[in-house]
N, C-alpha and C positions, 0 to 999 in steps of 0.2 A: 554426482553433483559435489562440488567442492564447498563444504560447510564453512571453511575458513574465509573464503571469498564472500560468503553470505553474511558472516558475523559482523564484519566492519560496517557495511551499510545499515544493517539493522540497528547497531549501537548508535551510529551517527544520526540516522533519520528518525527511527522509532524512539530511541532513548533521548538523545541530546536535543535535537531540533524541536521535536514535538513537546518535550518537557519544558523547554524554554518558552515556546509559544503559549502553552497552557499556563505556565507559571506567571508569565507577564500579564496575561489576560486576567488571571485570578487576583493578582496583587493590585492591578490598576482598577478593575471594576468590582471584584468581590461579589458578583451576582451569579445566580444559576442560569440566567438567560444567556449571558455571554458564553458560558461553558456549553450550554445546549446548542447554541449556534456553531461553536467550534466543533462539537461532536458531529453535527450534521454535515459540516464541511469535511470532516474526516471520513465519514461514510461515503460522501460523494467522491473523495479522492481515492478511496479503496475501490469503489466501483469503476472509476475511470482507469485506475492503475491496473486492475486485474482484467479489465475487458479487452477483448481482442477485436480489432477492426476486421470487418468482413463477415460474411455469412458462413456458417457451418453447413455442410451438406446434410440433407434430410436422412440419408442412410447412415450417418455417423462418421466418426473419425477413422475407424478401421477401414471402411470402404474407400475413403478418400486416399488412404495410404496405399491400398491395393491398386487403385486406378491410376496412380502416379500423380496425384494432385498435391504436390509438395507445398504449394503456396497456401493451401487451406490448412494443412497441419503444422506449418511452420510457426514457431512461437507458442505452441500449445503446451510445451513443457517448461520447466523452470530453467533449463540450460540456455534457452534462447533469450530469456529475460536478463540473465546474468552473464556477462561476457568474460568473467574471470577476475577482473579487478574493479574495485569500487570507483576508480577514476573514470572508467568507461561504462558506468552503470546507465542503463536506459532511463529515460524520463518516466516510463511506465512503472519501473521498479521503485524509483524514488517516490513517486506519488503513492504507490501502494504502501511502502514502509512508513512514510510520513503520515498518511491517513490512518494506518493502524495505530501509530503512536498517539495521534490526536484523539482517537476514540478511547484508547486505554487510559491515557492521562486525564481525559475529561471525566471518565467514570470514577477515577480516583478523586478528582477534585469535587465532583458532585457528592461523593460519599462523605467527604470532609464537611461540605456545606450542610448536608442533611443531618449531621450529628446533633 
């Protein structure tokens, strides 16, 4: 797995985009309710970004690989989600990174509000 290809989207979506979203919401509303709603949205985006469409076999992934069911196991590792450059990053990966950023930045925002 190429860690350099992963670093750019993490910085872009988890760092910059999510921090800007939470920062604007914090400055405009300055309430914990808004940050809680954004955190819930972040959790939803993480679930949608990390989820894989389709059912997994009851016998597990190893059995699916042995039986030649490549469609079931395709995309279950990180290399399928990242195609090598951030310009061609899948929507799933963008939602995952942005959702993680929303959750992390909202935790930081709520910690500031609860001081």
